[in-house]
Structures are given as structure tokens and as C-alpha cells.
C-alpha positions in Angstrom: 75.4 4.0 108.4 74.4 7.6 109.3 70.9 8.8 110.5 70.4 10.5 107.2 71.4 7.6 105.3 68.9 5.2 107.0 66.1 8.0 106.7 66.9 8.3 103.1 66.9 4.6 102.4 63.4 4.2 104.3 61.9 7.0 102.5 63.2 5.5 99.2 61.9 2.1 100.2 58.4 3.4 101.0 58.2 5.2 97.8 59.1 2.3 95.7 56.7 0.1 97.6 53.9 2.7 97.0 54.8 3.0 93.2 54.9 -0.9 92.8 51.6 -1.2 94.5 49.9 1.4 92.5 51.3 0.0 89.1 49.9 -3.3 90.1 46.5 -2.0 90.9 46.6 -0.2 87.4 47.0 -3.4 85.6 44.2 -5.0 87.5 41.7 -2.2 87.2 42.6 -1.0 83.7 39.7 -3.1 82.1 37.2 -1.4 84.4 38.3 2.2 84.2 35.5 4.6 83.5 35.4 8.2 83.2 34.4 10.1 86.4 32.4 13.4 86.2 34.3 16.1 88.3 33.3 19.5 89.2 34.0 22.5 86.8 37.6 23.8 87.5 38.0 27.0 89.4 39.3 28.9 86.4 37.9 30.8 83.5 40.5 30.3 80.9 39.0 27.8 78.4 42.2 26.3 77.3 43.5 25.2 80.8 39.7 24.5 81.9 39.8 21.9 79.0 43.3 20.4 80.2 42.1 20.2 83.8 38.7 18.6 82.8 40.3 16.0 80.8 43.2 15.4 83.3 40.7 14.9 86.1 38.3 12.6 84.4 39.4 9.6 86.8 38.8 9.8 90.5 42.4 9.4 91.3 43.4 12.4 88.9 40.7 14.4 90.3 41.5 14.0 94.0 45.5 13.8 93.5 47.6 16.9 94.3 49.6 16.7 90.9 48.6 14.8 87.7 49.1 15.1 84.0 46.8 15.1 81.0 46.6 12.1 78.5 47.0 14.9 75.9 50.3 16.1 77.3 53.1 16.5 75.0 55.8 17.2 77.8 56.1 16.3 81.4 53.6 18.3 83.6 52.1 18.7 87.0 48.6 20.1 87.2 47.6 21.3 90.6 43.9 22.6 90.9 42.1 24.9 93.4 40.8 22.0 95.9 44.3 21.0 96.6 45.3 24.7 97.0 42.4 25.4 99.3 43.2 22.5 101.7 47.0 22.1 101.8 48.6 25.2 100.6 49.3 27.8 103.4 46.7 30.5 103.5 49.8 33.0 103.4 51.6 31.4 100.6 52.5 32.2 97.0 53.0 30.3 93.8 56.2 28.7 95.2 54.1 27.2 98.1 51.7 25.6 95.5 54.4 24.3 93.2 56.6 22.6 95.8 54.7 19.5 95.8 55.5 18.7 92.2 58.5 16.5 91.2 61.8 18.2 90.3 60.6 21.3 92.2 62.5 22.5 95.1 62.5 25.7 97.4 61.5 27.1 100.7 61.2 30.2 102.6 62.9 30.4 106.1 60.5 33.1 107.3 57.4 31.4 106.8 55.4 30.5 103.7 54.6 33.9 101.8 56.5 35.9 104.4 59.5 36.6 102.2 61.0 36.0 98.8 61.3 32.3 97.9 63.2 31.0 94.9 62.2 27.7 93.1 64.5 25.4 91.3 63.1 23.3 88.6 65.2 20.4 87.4 68.4 22.3 88.5 67.3 25.5 86.5 67.3 28.5 88.7 64.8 31.2 89.0 65.3 33.5 85.7 65.8 30.3 83.7 62.2 29.3 83.3 59.0 31.4 82.6 56.4 32.3 85.3 53.2 33.2 83.7 49.7 34.5 85.0 46.8 33.9 82.6 49.3 33.3 79.9 51.3 36.6 80.3 54.8 35.9 81.4 56.3 38.4 83.8 59.7 39.1 85.4 62.4 41.5 86.2 63.8 43.3 83.4 67.5 42.9 84.3 67.0 39.2 84.0 63.6 37.4 84.0 63.8 36.5 87.7 60.9 36.7 90.1 59.9 37.9 93.4 57.6 35.3 94.7 55.3 37.2 97.2 55.2 40.5 95.3 52.4 39.9 92.7 50.1 37.0 93.2 49.3 35.5 96.6 47.7 32.0 96.6 44.2 33.4 97.1 44.5 34.7 93.5 45.6 31.3 92.0 42.7 29.1 90.7 45.1 26.4 89.3 48.8 26.0 88.5 50.5 23.9 86.0 54.4 23.1 86.2 55.5 22.4 82.6 59.0 20.8 82.7 60.0 21.7 79.2 59.8 24.5 76.8 56.3 23.5 75.4 55.4 24.2 72.0 56.4 27.2 70.0 53.2 29.0 71.0 54.5 29.1 74.6 55.7 32.7 74.6 58.1 34.4 77.1 61.6 35.3 77.7 62.8 32.1 79.5 60.7 29.3 78.6 63.8 27.1 77.6 64.1 25.7 81.3 60.3 25.2 81.6 57.4 27.2 83.0 55.1 27.7 85.9 51.6 28.7 84.8 49.2 30.3 87.2 45.6 30.9 86.3 43.3 33.4 88.0 40.2 32.3 89.7 36.9 31.9 87.8 34.2 34.4 87.7 30.9 32.7 88.6 27.4 33.2 87.1 26.0 33.4 90.7 26.6 36.0 93.3 28.4 35.1 96.6 30.5 36.7 99.3 33.2 34.7 101.1 35.3 35.9 104.1 38.3 34.2 105.4 40.1 35.3 108.8 43.3 33.4 109.8 45.8 33.6 112.8 48.7 31.6 113.4 52.4 31.4 114.5 54.6 34.4 114.7 51.7 36.6 115.5 50.6 36.4 111.9 47.0 37.2 110.8 45.3 37.4 107.3 41.9 38.4 106.0 40.5 37.6 102.6 37.3 39.0 101.1 36.1 37.5 97.8 33.1 39.1 96.2 31.4 37.4 93.3 28.9 39.8 91.5 27.3 37.1 89.6 25.6 38.3 86.1 24.9 41.7 86.7 21.5 42.8 85.4 21.1 45.0 82.3 24.8 44.7 81.4 24.6 42.0 78.6 25.8 39.3 80.9 28.8 41.2 82.5 30.1 39.5 85.8 33.0 40.5 88.1 35.3 39.0 90.8 36.9 41.1 93.6 39.5 39.7 95.8 40.9 41.7 98.9 43.7 40.4 100.9 45.5 42.1 103.8 47.9 40.3 106.3 50.7 41.1 108.9 53.2 38.9 110.5 56.4 39.2 112.8 57.9 36.3 110.8 59.9 33.4 112.0 63.2 35.1 111.8 64.1 37.8 114.4 62.7 41.4 113.5 61.8 40.1 109.9 58.2 41.5 110.0 55.9 42.1 106.9 52.9 44.0 106.1 51.1 43.2 103.0 48.0 44.2 101.0 46.6 43.1 97.6 43.7 43.5 95.5 42.5 42.0 92.4 39.6 42.7 90.1 38.4 40.5 87.2 35.5 41.1 85.0 34.0 39.2 82.1 31.7 40.6 79.4 30.2 38.5 76.6 29.3 40.0 73.1 26.8 37.8 71.5 27.3 34.1 71.7 30.9 34.0 70.2 32.9 36.8 71.7 34.2 37.6 75.3 36.3 40.5 76.7 38.1 39.8 80.0 39.7 42.3 82.2 41.9 41.8 85.0 43.9 44.2 87.3 45.7 43.7 90.6 48.0 45.7 93.0 50.4 44.4 95.7 52.3 46.4 98.3 54.9 44.7 100.8 56.7 46.5 103.6 59.2 44.5 105.6 62.3 45.0 107.7 65.0 43.0 106.2 68.5 43.6 104.7 68.9 43.7 101.2 71.1 40.5 101.4 69.8 38.4 104.3 71.0 35.3 105.6 73.0 34.4 108.8 76.6 33.6 109.2 77.7 30.6 111.0 79.1 32.8 113.7 75.5 34.6 114.0 73.9 31.3 114.2 76.2 30.0 117.0 75.4 33.3 119.0 71.6 33.9 118.2 70.3 30.5 116.7 68.8 29.6 113.4 66.0 32.3 113.6 68.6 35.1 113.4 68.0 37.9 110.8 68.3 41.4 112.7 68.7 42.9 116.0 67.4 46.0 118.0 70.9 47.3 118.6 71.2 50.7 117.0 75.1 50.4 117.1 75.0 47.4 115.0 74.5 47.3 111.1 71.9 44.4 111.8 69.7 47.0 113.5 66.3 46.4 112.0 65.3 50.0 111.3 68.4 50.4 109.1 67.1 47.5 106.9 63.7 48.0 105.3 62.1 47.3 102.0 59.1 48.9 100.3 57.8 47.1 97.2 54.7 48.1 95.0 53.6 46.0 92.1 50.6 46.1 89.6 49.5 43.9 86.8 46.7 44.3 84.3 45.3 42.9 81.1 42.4 43.1 78.6 41.8 40.0 76.7 39.4 39.6 73.7 38.6 36.3 72.3 36.1 35.0 69.8 35.1 33.2 66.7 35.7 34.8 63.3 33.8 32.2 61.5 34.9 29.6 58.8 37.1 27.7 61.5 39.1 31.0 62.4 39.3 32.2 65.9 41.1 35.2 67.6 42.5 35.7 71.0 44.3 39.0 71.7 45.8 40.0 75.1 47.1 43.6 75.7 48.9 43.8 79.2 51.1 45.9 81.4 52.8 45.4 84.8 55.3 47.2 86.9 57.5 46.7 89.9 58.9 49.1 92.3 61.5 48.4 95.0 62.8 51.1 97.5 65.4 49.6 99.9 67.4 51.1 102.6 70.0 48.6 103.7 73.2 48.3 105.9 76.2 47.8 103.8 77.1 44.6 105.5 75.0 42.7 108.1 77.2 39.6 108.3 79.4 41.1 110.9 82.3 40.5 108.9 83.5 44.0 108.6 83.6 46.6 111.0 81.3 49.8 110.6 82.5 51.9 107.5 85.0 49.3 106.4 84.6 48.1 102.9 86.7 45.0 102.7 89.8 46.8 101.2 93.1 46.2 102.6 94.1 49.1 105.1 96.1 51.8 103.2 95.6 50.6 99.7 93.2 52.5 97.2 91.4 49.9 95.1 91.6 52.2 92.2 95.1 53.6 92.4 96.9 50.9 94.5 98.6 53.8 96.2 98.7 54.6 100.1 95.2 55.8 101.1 93.6 55.7 104.5 90.3 54.6 103.0 89.4 52.4 106.2 89.6 55.3 108.6 85.8 55.9 109.1 83.8 54.9 112.0 80.4 55.8 110.9 77.8 53.0 110.0 77.5 52.6 106.3 74.3 52.0 104.3 72.9 52.4 101.0 69.7 53.7 99.2 68.7 51.2 96.4 66.0 51.8 94.0 64.6 49.6 91.1 61.7 50.4 89.0 60.4 48.9 85.7 57.3 48.8 83.6 56.6 46.3 80.9 53.9 46.7 78.1 53.0 44.0 75.6 50.5 42.4 73.3 50.0 38.7 72.6 48.1 37.9 69.6 46.9 34.3 68.7 45.0 33.3 65.6 43.8 29.6 65.1 42.4 27.9 61.9 40.5 24.5 62.5 40.8 22.0 59.6 39.3 18.6 59.4 42.9 17.0 59.9 44.3 19.5 62.4 44.6 22.9 63.8 46.8 25.7 62.7 47.9 28.1 65.6 50.0 31.1 64.9 50.6 34.6 66.2 53.2 36.5 68.1 54.3 38.7 71.0 55.5 42.3 71.0 56.9 43.8 74.4 58.8 46.8 75.7 60.2 47.6 78.9 61.7 50.8 80.7 63.9 50.4 83.8 65.4 52.9 86.3 68.0 51.7 88.9 70.2 53.3 91.4 72.4 52.7 94.5 73.6 55.7 96.6 75.8 54.9 99.7 75.1 57.1 102.7 76.3 57.4 106.4 73.9 56.0 108.8 72.4 58.6 111.2 72.0 56.6 114.4 69.8 59.2 115.9 67.5 59.0 112.8 67.4 55.8 110.9 65.5 57.3 108.1 68.0 60.1 107.3 69.9 59.3 104.1 71.1 62.9 103.4 74.9 62.3 104.3 76.8 60.8 101.4 79.3 58.1 102.2 82.2 58.3 100.0 84.0 55.1 99.3 87.3 56.3 98.0 88.3 59.7 99.8 91.6 60.1 98.1 90.1 59.4 94.7 87.7 62.5 95.3 90.2 64.8 96.9 93.0 64.3 94.5 91.1 65.1 91.3 93.7 67.6 90.3 96.0 64.7 89.2 93.0 62.6 87.8 94.8 62.2 84.6 97.3 59.8 86.3 94.6 57.7 87.5 91.8 55.7 85.9 89.1 57.9 84.3 86.6 56.8 87.2 88.5 59.0 89.8 87.3 62.2 88.0 83.7 61.6 88.8 82.5 63.8 91.5 80.0 62.0 93.6 81.8 58.8 94.8 78.7 57.8 96.7 76.9 56.9 93.6 77.6 53.2 93.1 75.3 53.0 89.9 72.5 55.1 88.3 71.2 53.8 85.1 68.3 53.5 82.8 67.8 50.5 80.5 65.1 49.5 78.1 64.6 46.5 75.8 62.0 45.4 73.1 61.4 41.9 72.1 59.3 40.2 69.3 58.4 36.7 69.0 56.5 35.0 66.1 55.3 31.4 66.2 53.4 28.9 64.2 52.3 25.4 65.4 50.4 22.9 63.5 48.5 20.3 65.4 48.1 17.4 63.0 45.8 14.7 63.7 46.1 12.0 61.0 44.1 9.5 63.2 42.0 9.8 66.1 44.9 8.3 68.3 47.8 10.1 67.0 48.7 13.9 67.3 51.9 15.4 65.6 52.8 19.0 66.4 55.6 20.7 64.5 56.3 24.2 65.3 58.7 27.1 64.8 59.4 30.3 66.7 61.3 33.3 65.6 62.5 35.8 68.2 64.5 39.1 68.5 65.4 40.8 71.6 67.2 44.1 71.9 68.5 45.8 75.1 69.6 49.2 75.5 71.6 50.8 78.5 72.3 54.4 79.1 73.4 56.7 82.3 76.1 57.2 84.5 77.1 53.7 85.7 79.6 52.6 88.3 78.5 49.1 88.9 81.0 48.2 91.8 84.6 49.7 91.8 86.1 46.9 89.4 83.5 47.4 86.7 83.3 50.1 83.9 82.0 53.6 83.9 79.6 53.7 81.0 78.4 57.2 79.9 77.3 56.3 76.3 74.4 54.2 75.4 75.2 50.5 74.8 72.9 48.3 72.9 72.9 44.4 71.8 70.4 42.6 69.8 69.9 38.8 69.7 68.0 36.9 67.0 67.2 33.1 67.0 64.9 30.7 65.3 63.7 27.8 67.3 62.2 24.5 66.1 59.7 22.4 68.1 58.3 18.9 67.6 56.0 17.0 69.7 54.0 13.7 69.5 51.2 12.1 71.5 49.9 8.7 70.7 46.9 7.3 72.7 47.2 3.6 73.4 43.8 3.9 74.7 41.5 6.9 75.4 43.0 7.1 79.1 46.6 5.9 78.3 49.1 7.9 76.1 52.7 8.2 75.1 54.3 11.4 74.0 57.7 12.7 73.0 59.3 16.0 72.6 62.1 17.8 70.8 62.6 21.5 71.4 65.3 24.2 71.5 65.5 26.9 74.0 67.1 30.3 74.2 67.9 32.9 76.8 69.7 36.2 76.3 72.4 37.2 78.9 71.3 39.2 81.7 71.7 43.1 82.0 74.8 42.8 83.8 76.6 41.3 80.8 77.1 45.1 79.8 79.0 45.8 82.9 82.8 45.2 81.9 85.9 46.8 82.7 87.3 47.0 79.1 84.7 47.8 76.6 87.0 47.1 73.7 87.8 43.4 74.9 86.7 40.7 72.6 86.2 38.7 75.8 83.0 40.7 76.8 81.0 39.3 74.0 78.6 36.8 75.7 76.7 34.2 73.8 73.0 33.5 74.7 72.4 30.5 76.7 70.8 27.5 74.7 69.3 24.2 75.3 68.2 21.3 73.1 65.6 19.2 74.9 64.6 15.5 74.4 61.7 14.0 76.4 59.7 10.8 76.5 56.8 9.9 78.7 53.6 8.2 79.4 50.3 9.2 81.2 47.6 6.8 82.5 44.4 7.8 84.2 42.2 4.9 85.2 39.1 4.8 87.4 41.1 4.5 90.7 44.7 4.9 89.5 46.4 8.0 88.0 50.1 7.2 86.7 52.6 9.1 84.7 56.4 9.1 84.1 59.0 10.5 82.0 62.8 10.6 81.1 64.7 13.7 79.9 67.8 14.9 78.6 68.6 18.5 78.2 71.9 19.6 76.4 72.8 23.0 77.8 75.4 25.1 76.2 77.0 28.8 76.8 76.3 28.8 80.6 77.6 32.3 81.4 79.1 33.8 84.4 80.8 37.1 85.2 84.1 37.8 87.2 85.6 40.9 88.2 86.7 42.0 84.7 84.1 40.7 82.2 81.4 38.4 81.6 81.9 35.1 79.6 80.7 31.6 78.6 81.9 29.0 80.9 80.9 26.1 79.0 78.0 23.5 78.9 75.9 21.5 81.3 73.9 18.2 80.8 70.6 17.7 82.5 69.0 14.3 82.6 66.8 12.3 84.8 63.6 10.3 85.6 60.4 11.5 87.0 57.0 10.1 87.9 53.7 10.8 89.7 51.2 8.4 90.9 47.9 8.2 93.0 45.4 5.8 94.1 41.8 6.7 95.1 39.8 4.6 97.5 36.1 4.4 97.6 35.7 5.6 101.1 37.3 9.0 100.3 41.0 8.5 100.7 43.6 9.2 97.9 47.2 8.3 98.3 50.0 9.8 96.3 53.7 9.6 95.6 56.0 11.4 93.2 59.6 11.3 92.7 62.5 12.4 90.6 66.3 11.5 90.1 67.9 14.6 88.6 71.3 15.1 87.4 72.9 18.5 86.2 76.7 18.2 85.6 79.3 20.4 83.9 80.5 19.0 80.6 84.0 20.2 81.6 84.4 18.9 85.1 81.5 16.2 85.0 80.6 17.5 88.5 77.3 18.7 89.7 76.7 22.3 89.2 75.7 24.6 92.2 72.1 24.5 93.6 70.8 21.5 91.6 69.1 18.9 93.8 70.0 15.4 92.9 66.5 14.1 93.7 63.0 15.0 94.9 60.5 12.7 96.8 56.8 13.4 97.7 54.2 11.3 99.2 51.1 11.4 101.3 47.2 11.2 101.7 44.4 13.2 101.1 41.0 12.4 102.6 37.5 13.9 101.9 34.4 12.6 103.2 31.2 14.7 103.7 32.4 17.9 105.9 35.8 16.4 106.9 38.9 17.1 104.7 42.3 16.2 105.8 45.8 15.9 104.2 49.2 14.7 105.3 52.0 15.4 102.9 55.8 14.7 102.9 58.5 16.4 100.5 62.1 15.7 100.5 64.6 17.7 98.5 67.8 15.7 97.8 71.4 16.6 98.5 73.0 19.4 96.5 75.9 21.8 96.6 76.0 25.7 97.1 79.0 26.0 94.7 80.0 24.4 91.5 82.3 21.4 91.6 80.9 19.5 94.6 83.0 21.2 97.3 82.8 19.3 100.4 82.4 22.5 102.6 79.5 23.4 100.7 77.5 20.2 100.4 74.0 20.7 101.6 72.2 17.6 102.9 68.8 16.4 101.9 65.9 18.0 103.9 62.4 17.0 104.6 59.1 18.8 105.3 56.0 17.3 106.6 52.5 19.4 106.5 49.3 18.5 108.0 45.8 20.2 107.1 42.4 19.2 108.7 39.0 21.2 107.9 35.4 20.9 108.8 32.4 22.3 107.1 29.4 23.5 109.0 26.0 23.8 107.4 27.6 23.9 104.0 28.5 27.6 104.6 31.1 27.7 107.4 34.5 26.2 107.5 37.1 25.8 110.2 40.7 24.7 109.1 43.9 24.0 110.8 47.0 23.7 108.9 50.5 22.8 110.6 53.6 23.5 108.4 56.9 21.6 109.0 55.2 19.3 111.5 58.3 17.5 112.5 60.2 20.8 113.1 63.1 19.9 110.7 65.6 23.1 110.6 68.1 21.9 108.1 70.1 24.2 105.9 68.4 24.8 102.5 70.8 27.3 100.8 74.2 28.7 101.4 75.1 32.1 99.8 78.7 31.9 99.0 80.6 35.2 99.6 84.3 36.0 100.2 84.8 32.9 102.3 83.3 30.7 105.2 83.5 33.7 107.7 81.0 35.7 105.9 78.9 32.9 104.0 75.1 33.4 104.7 73.0 30.1 105.6 69.1 29.7 105.3 67.2 27.3 107.2 63.9 25.8 107.1 61.2 27.7 109.0 60.2 26.2 112.3 57.0 24.3 113.2 54.2 26.9 112.7 50.4 26.6 112.6 47.4 28.7 111.2 43.7 28.5 111.9 41.3 29.8 109.3 37.7 30.5 109.7 35.7 31.1 106.6 32.1 31.8 105.8 30.3 32.0 102.4 27.1 33.8 101.8 
């Protein structure tokens, strides 16, 4: 038996023992369970505040890192601010918070928050589930994916909820069919205060966070505000992968009478980092430089860090009006906007697979004309200038009507976007890494022989061959919904719902998205429409023990690249949206000392799409199914032990083999201790085996990897706190991801970040 197999069996036995012990404790203490009054949640949103308060009525749930509400209608993991404050790395982002939940996986090899991390949820990839902030779903406009460290650092997150399901009809956003990760901003307090945090740690990293609570401002009719300022800098765990980041957030609340409130929030973030556009190390680079390799200080190499740099700016803002219309009617309206800007300069190929100036085409063969052409005779270093800018504007309206037998919730979303993107190739100037003025033409012959262009594809008549793509795209989407929360008895809640959506995408501009994709010079447009049914049931066996079930459908439009095709007239270019049908059943129990919940699920996924060199297509269906559970036990002396686990399957309906990047399991356990001024936590998370490519190829199998984190803090005089956090305590450096390229020689590997520590001093006045 291998060491890995023995370790996996030990961890599985430990988790099983803990779960059995907790289950037995639940049976013996159920009769004595009583509600426990907890502190008010560190959020202002009334809906999620109610959810957290109900979920944390028991001592175990209040102190556990993840828990569910007895009102749940789908599997969920609620993570509140006390856990974030103690355990989540100070430099982290929403991925650092969510990783402790079952069926969630992902990591960042440069250190928490020091690079873009992607989460996988039950095998669904980033872009296949929603990420929201205060109820507003945000994401890229070419597909709804996310850049984890570009909008909301951990200091701006008051609570986070992982919903493992599409929710109800009123859960709005482009990609809720795979689930959702909901973030909520910190609450604005009635009392004035000032908090200053200073952190320093591994990789020459430092961070400063200043939090100003104005309290209720005199002579303003009850207005109060919160200001959160953050700055940080790091050299990073990976070679020459440095990051400088600044973030500010302002949130204000103004009541109008006793029944109305206006909330305003605005935030801005800027990141500058040295990193290639497509990072990751080949096995040859790992053998030569080690697992911390990212870039070098060699100007003769495309891996020179000054040739690879990224500047990102983002902003997000909303104004929310909520209040009582009388007669059982309430209104909640949120107007919002956000933008993203990415200016990247990157060497063409940092894998070392190609020599400088070589584009992976066979020597002497023109990729367009297949005629003799010395395209590989250049010796200059090649790079490209990539730009991506988008802004999104929208409105979410919710109107509720309370009846004696239930609540009608209805409303809708209207949203528009505008996007500009380009990529220009240029010859790198070794004497001036910031000089991008010299175009780098990919096919010399195609340009110089335009006199015979009629004998070649139309693409060859384009003058500037250094333009890989230049485009503008925009879309509009509308979603209308209605849910009726029917309560025929005190113990039973049945919620049917329906959502109708329309999504129209438009694309225009001069586009040459890679040599084998079409030049599009006329506007292209596609519209998708769908009506989705929802049904959830929650039945309370007792006030602290419930059963629930969910049926729901999901829908996701194809990404922008669906319009990049070689033959615009081909019927093969028609790509149907991805769709899911979800079936889930679960139970939640919150006793005095015990918190337990578990669920089983099956998701039928059809129309999974992919793109080859000629067109995009639907490659078939996938069946997702599994079992998940969370448990915690709280001792009277301040210790809470917890465990969560999942067994997940995501297999193609055609091959019956596991799809890529879908871990087969997750396992988490540990303990959190709070007593007087002392707080400590030791947490373990394992992500099960997976494959980097579809079909379970042996060469791309990624073994399970583990992570152990330690946090210890001490409060002085109820005002000062010192905290030490150690991430990856056991220094596990296993592979977490493989980017599959042209073959093993240039596949790129990603590893866990090495052991790192951070010391934080904070003071509150």
C-alpha cells in the first residue's frame, strides 16, 4: 500500500469516527437542546442576518466554521466573520474563505490573495456558478468567470455563504445553475470606532488595514458610514511574482423614518504584478529551478519578469432602497455598476518550448496558405499587449407581499454590458522592456504578397498582421421571477417558483482570434430565452431539526468565443446553452452542543460545450452526483471540533469517465478554541484525486493533496490583539492543477504554496 493510500485511509477513518461520535452525541443531547443567544452577525443585509441568527442559535453552530440553517432549502455552508477574522489569511480573498466548505476546492501557489485563484464547486468550474456581493452577481463579460483578488479582499467580507444549488427563482445572475458563492459586506455600526491592523509575514509580505466606523453622525437623520482602507505588497512565493495592491471601500446607511433605508456602497481595487499572462511551470523548468519557479531575471529569456506584467483596476458600486409600502407590501431596489480593466504585457511563450520568435508552426510552412514561407526566421523575442475592459450596469427590483398563509416574492433584473478587447503582438526590445512600438508580424509572406491575395484566404488581405484580435462586444439580459413561500402549517414550507430570462449578445469589430478562427467584420448577434421552474420543500421535525428537498433547472449561455468560428455559414456553429436539472435532499439539525447536516444530490447536465480549431460544439452530457455532510460539537470549556466531507462524481454520459478538474472527494476537520483572550484554530483540508483532462488519462492524474493551517491570537486589555497564522503547516508541495497545452513538454504545473506565516497586530479605539 502506498504512503498516499495509507494517509487517505487514516484521514477517512478519523473523519468517520468523528462523524459517528457526533451523531451519537446528537441522539443523547437532543432532548436537552436549547437555543443559545449569539452576538449579532457582522453584516447589515437583513435577509442574511436573519439566516445567520437562525443558523447560529446553537452553541455548536455559532462556533463551527461552516453550518446550515434549519430553514435551508438546498445544501449550504454559512461562514461568518469570527471564523474569517481568526482563520482566513489576512491577505486572502473569497476563495480563501470558501475553501473550508465541503465540495469546494482551489488554491493559489503564490500565497493566499497573491494571485488569481479559481474555485471548483462539485466539479463545476469558475464561470459555471454565481459569485455575488451583497446580492449582486458579478463576473467577466466574455463568460461569467472571476478574478479572485481583484474586487473584494477578505477584509471587506462580513460573511460568506456557499449555496450548492441553483437556489430559488429569485436567485438572480448569469450562472446560478452550478450554485453560488454569496459574499456580504461588513455591517455599519451605531457606535464610532477606529481599527488599525498591521501584518508582516513570509515572502517579505506586509499589509495594512484601517477600518473607520463613524457611528451615527449627528444632525444627519441617523446616517452612519464605514470606511475600509487596505494596502499590501509581497514578493510572493514564486520567483519574481511580486504584487502591489490597494483597495478602498465606503459604505453608508441612511434611514428615512421608521420603515425605509438607503444603503450606498462603493469600492475600488488596483493590482500590479509581475506575472506572465499564462503562468505555470513545465516539468523541465521545475527540474531546473524547483517548484517555486515563475520567472527569471534574464533579459535574454521570455521568462524575464519585466517582460511580463499585469495592471488591473476594478470598481463596484450600488445604491439600495428598501422599505415598507404598507398593507403587507415591501420594496427592495438595487441599482449597481461595476467595471474591470486589465492591461497586460506578456512574452509570447514562457514555457521554453519554443525558441524566441518561433510560433510553433513547422519551418517553411505558412499556416494560412500551406505554401513555402520562412515564417520562423526571426530571432527577436516576441510579446503581446493584451487589453480587456468592461463595464456592467444593472438594476434588481424585488417586491414582496405578505399573506397570512405565505409570502409572494417577485421582481426582476435588467443588465447591460460593454466590452473592449484587443491583443497586439510586438517585438520585445531588450534595451527597453516597456517599448511596445515595434509590431511583430506573424506571417511575413501573407503580408508581403497581398498582390495575390485573391488566391489565398481573405484573411491575408488584412494589413496589420500584428493584430491578433480587436473587438467590441456587448450584451443585455433580463430576468423576471416569482416565488411563493407557502406555509400551510407551522412546520411545512413549500416554495414553487418560476424564472423567465432573455440574454442577447452582440459582437462587432475587426477580429482575428488566432490564425484558425474567422475574421469577423460585421456585427454578430445571438439571443437565448428560457423559462425555468423551481420547487423547494422544508419540513421541520422539530424547531431545530428539518428535512428539505429541491428540484430546479439551470441555464448558462455559451461564452463569447462561441462566435469565433472558421465558417460562419456552417450549421455546426450553432451551440446550445448548457442546462441542468437538479435533485437534492438533505437534513439539518442544530442542537445545544451539536450541529449536523447532510445531503445527497444528482445533477443532470446536458449540452456541455467545447471549441476546436474550426468551431464550437456541444459535446454531450455529464451526470453529477454525490453526498455531503457537516458536523460540529461544542464543549463547555471553549473547544469546538468539526468535520465535513463530500464524495463527488462528475462523469461523462458518453464515456462514463470522470471529466477534467472534478475532484472525487473533499475532507475537512479540526478544532477551534475560544476562552477569554485566547483564540486558536487548527484546520485540515484534503482535496481528493482528479484528472487534468477528460477521460481519466493516467499521465494527467492529480493525486489528493492536503493543507493544514494554524492560527493563534491573544487579546490585550480588550483593545489590542496579536495573531499568528501559519498556512500549510506541513509544507505539502503537491500538484494542484495542470494546464494541458500541446503535449507533456509544455504542459504547465501548479503546486501548493510552501509553508508561510504572518504576524498581525491590531488595535481598536
